[in-house]
C-alpha positions as CSV (number, residue, x, y, z in Angstrom):
1,M,11.0,39.8,8.5
2,G,11.6,42.6,6.0
3,I,12.2,45.6,8.3
4,S,15.1,48.0,8.0
5,G,16.5,47.6,11.5
6,K,16.2,51.3,12.2
7,Y,13.9,52.3,15.1
8,E,10.9,53.9,13.3
9,N,7.2,53.2,12.7
10,E,7.3,51.4,9.4
11,E,4.0,51.2,7.5
12,R,3.2,47.5,7.0
13,G,-0.6,47.6,6.4
14,W,-0.1,47.3,2.6
15,L,1.2,43.7,3.1
16,S,-2.3,42.5,4.2
17,E,-3.3,41.9,0.5
18,Y,-0.9,38.9,0.5
19,L,-2.5,37.1,3.4
20,P,-4.8,34.1,2.8
21,K,-8.5,34.4,3.7
22,E,-8.9,30.6,4.4
23,Q,-6.5,27.9,5.7
24,N,-7.1,25.8,2.6
25,E,-5.3,28.5,0.5
26,L,-2.1,27.4,2.2
27,P,-0.3,24.1,1.4
28,P,-0.1,21.7,4.4
29,R,3.3,21.4,6.1
30,S,5.1,18.6,7.9
31,M,7.2,18.7,11.1
32,N,10.3,18.3,9.1
33,D,9.6,21.5,7.1
34,S,10.0,23.5,10.3
35,F,12.7,21.5,12.1
36,D,16.0,23.3,12.6
37,R,19.0,23.3,14.8
38,A,21.4,26.0,16.0
39,I,24.6,26.0,18.0
40,V,25.7,28.6,20.6
41,P,29.5,28.1,20.6
42,L,30.3,28.7,24.3
43,S,33.3,26.5,24.2
44,T,35.2,28.7,21.8
45,N,33.6,32.2,22.2
46,L,34.7,34.0,25.3
47,A,32.4,37.0,24.8
48,L,29.4,34.6,24.7
49,Q,30.7,32.8,27.8
50,N,30.6,36.0,29.7
51,K,27.0,36.7,28.5
52,Y,25.8,33.3,29.6
53,T,27.7,32.8,32.9
54,T,26.3,33.4,36.4
55,T,28.3,34.5,39.4
56,F,28.2,30.9,40.5
57,K,29.8,29.7,37.2
58,G,26.5,28.3,36.0
59,L,24.3,29.1,33.0
60,R,22.0,32.1,33.0
61,I,18.6,30.5,32.4
62,G,17.0,33.8,31.6
63,R,19.4,34.3,28.8
64,L,18.6,30.8,27.5
65,L,14.9,31.6,27.5
66,E,15.5,34.7,25.6
67,D,17.4,32.7,22.9
68,M,14.8,30.0,22.9
69,D,11.9,32.5,22.3
70,L,13.8,34.0,19.3
71,F,14.6,30.6,17.9
72,A,11.0,29.4,18.3
73,V,9.8,32.4,16.2
74,W,12.3,31.3,13.5
75,I,10.8,27.8,13.6
76,V,7.3,29.3,13.1
77,M,8.5,31.3,10.1
78,K,10.0,28.2,8.6
79,H,6.6,26.5,9.0
80,I,4.6,29.3,7.3
81,Y,4.7,29.0,3.5
82,N,2.5,31.5,1.7
83,P,2.2,31.1,-2.1
84,K,0.5,34.5,-2.3
85,Q,3.6,36.3,-1.1
86,P,6.0,37.3,-3.9
87,L,9.7,36.6,-3.3
88,D,10.6,40.3,-3.2
89,V,7.9,41.2,-0.6
90,P,8.5,41.0,3.2
91,T,6.4,38.6,5.2
92,P,2.9,39.9,6.0
93,Y,2.9,37.8,9.2
94,V,3.5,39.0,12.7
95,V,4.2,36.2,15.2
96,V,3.2,36.8,18.8
97,T,4.1,34.7,21.8
98,L,1.0,33.6,23.7
99,L,2.4,31.3,26.4
100,V,5.3,29.0,27.4
101,D,4.9,26.0,29.6
102,D,6.1,22.6,30.6
103,V,9.7,23.7,31.2
104,V,11.7,21.3,33.5
105,I,15.4,22.1,33.8
106,N,18.3,19.9,34.4
107,A,20.6,21.2,37.1
108,N,23.7,20.0,35.3
109,R,24.6,22.9,32.9
110,F,28.0,24.5,32.1
111,P,28.9,28.0,30.8
112,D,31.8,26.7,28.7
113,K,30.1,23.9,26.8
114,D,28.4,24.4,23.4
115,L,24.6,24.7,23.5
116,I,22.5,23.0,20.9
117,L,19.0,24.4,20.2
118,S,16.6,22.3,18.1
119,G,12.9,22.5,17.5
120,Q,9.9,22.0,15.3
121,V,6.2,22.9,15.0
122,T,4.2,20.1,16.8
123,H,0.6,21.4,16.8
124,V,-1.3,23.8,14.6
125,G,-4.8,25.4,14.9
126,K,-6.2,27.8,12.4
127,T,-4.2,30.8,13.6
128,S,-2.1,29.3,16.4
129,L,1.0,27.1,16.5
130,E,2.8,25.1,19.1
131,V,6.6,24.8,18.9
132,T,8.5,22.2,20.9
133,L,12.1,23.2,21.6
134,W,14.9,21.1,23.0
135,L,18.0,22.6,24.6
136,E,21.0,20.3,24.9
137,Q,24.7,20.6,25.8
138,L,27.6,18.7,24.5
139,N,29.5,17.3,27.5
140,D,32.2,14.7,27.2
141,D,31.2,13.9,23.6
142,K,27.6,13.2,24.8
143,F,24.5,15.3,24.4
144,E,22.8,16.1,27.7
145,R,19.3,17.5,27.8
146,I,19.1,20.8,29.7
147,T,15.4,21.4,29.1
148,R,12.4,21.0,26.8
149,A,9.8,23.7,26.4
150,H,6.5,24.3,24.6
151,F,5.9,27.7,23.0
152,V,2.5,28.7,21.7
153,F,2.2,31.5,19.2
154,V,-0.5,33.3,17.4
155,A,-0.1,34.6,13.8
156,R,-1.3,38.1,13.3
157,D,-1.7,40.5,10.4
158,P,0.9,43.1,9.5
159,T,-0.6,45.7,11.8
160,N,-1.0,43.3,14.7
161,T,-4.8,43.9,14.9
162,S,-6.3,40.5,13.9
163,S,-5.3,36.8,13.8
164,V,-4.6,35.2,10.4
165,M,-4.5,31.7,9.0
166,V,-1.4,29.5,9.0
167,N,-0.5,26.3,7.2
168,N,-2.1,23.1,8.5
169,L,0.3,20.4,9.9
170,V,0.1,16.9,8.4
171,P,2.0,14.1,10.2
172,V,4.5,11.9,8.3
173,G,4.8,8.4,9.9
174,E,3.8,7.0,13.3
175,R,6.2,9.1,15.3
176,E,4.8,12.4,14.1
177,K,1.2,11.1,14.6
178,N,2.0,10.3,18.2
179,I,3.6,13.7,18.7
180,M,0.5,15.4,17.3
181,I,-1.8,13.3,19.5
182,L,0.2,14.3,22.6
183,S,0.3,17.9,21.6
184,A,-3.5,18.0,21.0
185,K,-4.0,16.4,24.4
186,K,-1.8,19.1,26.0
187,N,-3.8,21.8,24.3
188,E,-7.0,20.3,25.7
189,D,-5.3,20.1,29.2
190,R,-4.5,23.9,28.9
191,K,-8.2,24.6,28.2
192,M,-9.3,22.4,31.1
193,A,-6.8,24.2,33.4
194,R,-8.3,27.6,32.4
195,Q,-11.8,26.3,33.0
196,N,-10.8,25.0,36.5
197,S,-8.8,28.1,37.4
198,I,-9.5,29.7,40.8
199,L,-10.9,32.6,38.9
200,N,-13.5,30.4,37.3
201,K,-14.3,27.8,40.0
202,M,-14.3,27.9,43.8
203,P,-11.6,25.8,45.6
204,T,-12.3,22.2,46.2
205,P,-13.5,21.0,49.6
206,E,-10.0,19.8,50.3
207,E,-8.5,23.2,49.4
208,Q,-11.1,25.0,51.5
209,S,-10.2,22.8,54.5
210,L,-6.5,23.6,53.9
211,I,-7.2,27.3,54.0
212,Y,-9.1,27.0,57.2
213,D,-6.3,24.9,58.8
214,T,-3.8,27.5,57.6
215,F,-5.9,30.3,59.1
216,M,-6.1,28.4,62.5
217,K,-2.3,28.2,62.6
218,T,-2.2,32.0,62.7
219,V,-4.7,32.5,65.4
220,D,-3.2,33.7,68.7
221,K,-3.9,30.9,71.1
222,K,-3.5,33.2,74.1
223,E,-6.1,35.6,72.8
224,P,-8.2,33.7,70.2
225,I,-9.9,36.5,68.4
226,I,-10.6,36.8,64.7
227,G,-8.1,39.3,63.3
228,N,-5.6,38.8,66.1
229,K,-2.9,37.1,64.0
230,V,0.4,35.6,65.0
231,L,3.1,34.2,62.8
232,P,4.0,30.6,63.5
233,E,7.6,29.6,64.0
234,N,9.6,29.1,60.8
235,S,7.0,31.0,58.8
236,V,6.7,34.3,56.9
237,W,3.8,36.3,55.6
238,M,3.4,36.0,51.8
239,D,3.6,39.8,51.4
240,D,6.9,40.0,53.1
241,T,8.6,37.9,50.4
242,M,7.7,40.5,47.7
243,L,10.4,42.3,45.6
244,E,9.8,44.9,42.9
245,T,11.7,46.2,40.0
246,N,11.0,49.0,37.4
247,I,12.4,49.1,33.9
248,L,12.2,51.7,31.2
249,C,11.7,49.9,27.9
250,H,14.2,50.9,25.2
251,P,14.2,50.4,21.4
252,E,17.0,47.8,21.5
253,D,14.6,45.3,23.1
254,R,11.8,45.8,20.5
255,N,10.2,43.3,18.2
256,L,8.7,43.7,14.7
257,H,5.8,45.9,15.9
258,N,7.8,48.1,18.3
259,T,6.8,46.4,21.5
260,V,9.1,44.6,23.9
261,F,10.4,41.3,22.7
262,G,8.9,38.4,24.7
263,G,12.3,36.7,25.3
264,Y,13.6,39.9,27.1
265,L,10.5,39.8,29.4
266,M,11.2,36.2,30.2
267,R,14.8,37.0,31.1
268,V,14.1,39.9,33.4
269,A,11.3,38.0,35.1
270,T,13.5,34.9,35.7
271,E,16.2,37.0,37.2
272,L,13.8,38.7,39.5
273,A,12.3,35.3,40.5
274,F,15.8,34.2,41.4
275,L,16.3,37.2,43.7
276,V,12.9,36.6,45.4
277,A,13.7,32.9,46.0
278,S,17.3,33.7,47.1
279,A,16.2,36.4,49.5
280,H,13.7,34.1,51.1
281,S,15.9,31.1,51.5
282,K,19.0,33.2,52.3
283,T,21.1,30.9,50.1
284,R,21.9,29.9,46.5
285,V,18.8,28.4,44.8
286,T,18.3,26.4,41.6
287,L,15.6,27.0,39.0
288,Q,14.2,23.5,38.4
289,A,11.1,24.3,36.3
290,I,8.9,27.0,34.8
291,N,5.2,26.1,35.3
292,S,3.9,28.7,32.9
293,I,4.5,32.0,31.2
294,T,1.5,33.9,29.9
295,F,1.5,36.9,27.6
296,R,-1.7,39.1,28.1
297,K,-0.8,42.6,26.7
298,P,2.0,44.0,24.6
299,V,4.6,46.2,26.3
300,P,5.1,49.3,24.2
301,I,8.6,50.8,23.8
302,G,9.0,53.9,26.0
303,S,6.6,52.6,28.7
304,K,7.5,51.7,32.3
305,L,7.5,48.0,33.1
306,K,7.0,47.1,36.7
307,L,7.6,43.6,37.9
308,N,6.4,42.4,41.3
309,G,7.6,39.0,42.6
310,Q,6.6,37.0,45.6
311,I,6.6,33.4,46.8
312,C,3.1,32.1,46.8
313,Y,3.7,28.5,48.1
314,T,6.4,26.5,49.7
315,S,6.9,22.8,50.5
316,G,10.1,21.6,52.0
317,R,12.9,22.9,49.8
318,V,10.6,24.0,47.0
319,M,9.3,27.5,46.3
320,I,6.7,28.6,43.8
321,V,7.6,32.2,42.7
322,E,5.0,34.4,41.0
323,I,6.1,37.3,38.9
324,I,3.4,39.8,37.7
325,A,4.5,42.3,35.0
326,K,2.5,45.5,34.6
327,V,3.0,48.1,31.9
328,E,2.4,51.7,32.8
329,E,2.1,54.6,30.3
330,L,4.3,57.4,31.6
331,E,1.9,60.2,30.5
332,S,-1.4,58.7,31.5
333,K,-0.2,56.6,34.4
334,R,-2.6,53.9,33.1
335,S,-1.5,50.4,34.2
336,L,-2.3,47.1,32.7
337,T,-1.1,43.5,33.5
338,S,1.1,42.3,30.6
339,N,2.5,39.0,31.8
340,S,2.4,36.4,34.5
341,F,5.3,34.0,35.3
342,Y,5.5,31.0,37.7
343,H,8.9,29.6,38.5
344,V,9.8,26.6,40.6
345,Y,13.0,27.2,42.6
346,V,14.7,24.7,44.9
347,A,17.0,25.5,47.9
348,P,19.6,23.1,49.4
349,N,17.6,22.9,52.7
350,D,14.0,23.4,53.8
351,V,12.8,27.0,53.7
352,D,10.4,28.9,55.9
353,S,6.7,28.3,55.1
354,V,4.9,31.1,53.4
355,L,1.4,31.9,54.8
356,P,-1.4,34.1,53.5
357,Q,-3.0,36.9,55.5
358,N,-6.2,37.5,53.6
359,Y,-8.6,35.8,51.2
360,H,-6.8,37.0,48.0
361,D,-3.5,35.7,49.4
362,S,-5.3,32.4,50.2
363,M,-6.4,32.0,46.6
364,L,-2.9,32.7,45.4
365,Y,-1.7,30.1,48.0
366,I,-4.1,27.5,46.6
367,D,-3.0,28.4,43.0
368,G,0.6,28.0,44.0
369,R,-0.1,24.7,45.6
370,R,-1.7,23.4,42.4
371,R,1.3,24.5,40.4
372,Y,3.6,22.7,42.9
373,L,1.5,19.5,42.6
374,D,1.6,19.8,38.8
375,F,5.4,20.0,39.0
376,V,5.6,16.9,41.3
377,N,3.3,15.0,39.1
378,H,5.3,15.9,36.0
379,L,8.5,14.6,37.6
380,Q,6.8,11.4,38.6
381,K,5.5,10.8,35.1
382,A,8.6,11.8,33.2
383,Q,9.6,9.3,30.6
384,P,12.4,9.2,28.1
385,E,11.3,11.2,25.0
386,N,11.8,10.8,21.3
C-alpha cells in the first residue's frame, strides 16, 4: 500500500492526481485477474496453532474473520489496475469494508489442520466491489469447506474523503456469467432488505400479531393490568442478556488511514457474541452463521470502543445475538455507532426464550426473527457450489 509501517500521519493527498475520473479510463478485469489462494500452515506452525485454538480445542472464528478481511482487501488490490499510476508511486486507493454477509459455518473445524483461503472479485459497481471468499481445511487429504463469505468494499481516494472509480468486471465463460448474475441478484436483495427494514416499514400484520401475543404472555393473569408484567417460565427479559466490553484502540490495530482495521472489529465482536450466547445458554455454544456485519463509521485510533451485546431472538436451540459497537472520543465524550453485527449461535439443548419489555425491544425482536428465518431459509436452499 506504500506506507512506511511507522505510526504517523502520512500525507497522501498528492496521490489523488493518479486517480481516474471515469471508469472507462480503467481497463476491464476478469475474475481470474483477482483470484488468489493462501495457506495458513497450522499443521506445522505451533505458534499459529496457539493463536487459532480455542479453550475447547476448536478454531477461533473471530481470528479467521480477521484473516479473511485482510485477504479480501488483497483480492481487491489485485483487481484494481490503474495505468495512470507509475510503478514507483504508492497506490492512490484506500479500500474500506462496507459489509459482510451470508456467512454459514461448518461445525467441523480443527486447530491443527492447514487452512486454505481463496477468493475473487465477483461483482463490481462504479466504486464498490464484492469479494467472495472460501475458507477450507485439509483433512485426511480432502478439502472440507469451513465457510464462504461475501465482503463488500468501497474504493476511496487517498484522504478517504470521497469514493473513486474501479475497474469494471467482465465475465469469461458461462461459469463467470452465472456467478455475476447471482452476485447482482444478491446486491438487489440487499437493497430490498434495506427498503423493507423495520426502520423503513412497519411490521407486517403477522409480526404485529406476534408482538401482541408476546405481550399477552407477560401480562399477570392474577392482576391483569397494563404495565403489570410477569416473566413466563423458561423465559428471560431481553435486557437481562446484555453484556458490555470497552476497548482502548491502539496503533497496532490500525489500517492505512489510522482507523481500526475492520477484521479486528469482527474478531472482538464475535468473541463478545460467544460470551453473550454462552452466558444465556449456560453451556458451550457453536457459531453457525453470521447474518450480517455492517460498517457505518470509522473507529479512530486512540478512541474508546464500546460494544454492547444481547440476544434479540431465540427459537429452540438457536440464538440471534446482536452486537452494537459505538466509538467514543475521550475528550468530547461524543459517541457514534460504528458497527452492527448479527451472529447465529446454537446450543446443544433448547435455551430460555428471550422476551421484549418495550416497543423498541419488540422491534429488535421482530428484526431478530427475520434474521432467524433468513438463516433457516438459507440452510434449506443450500446447494453444492462451484
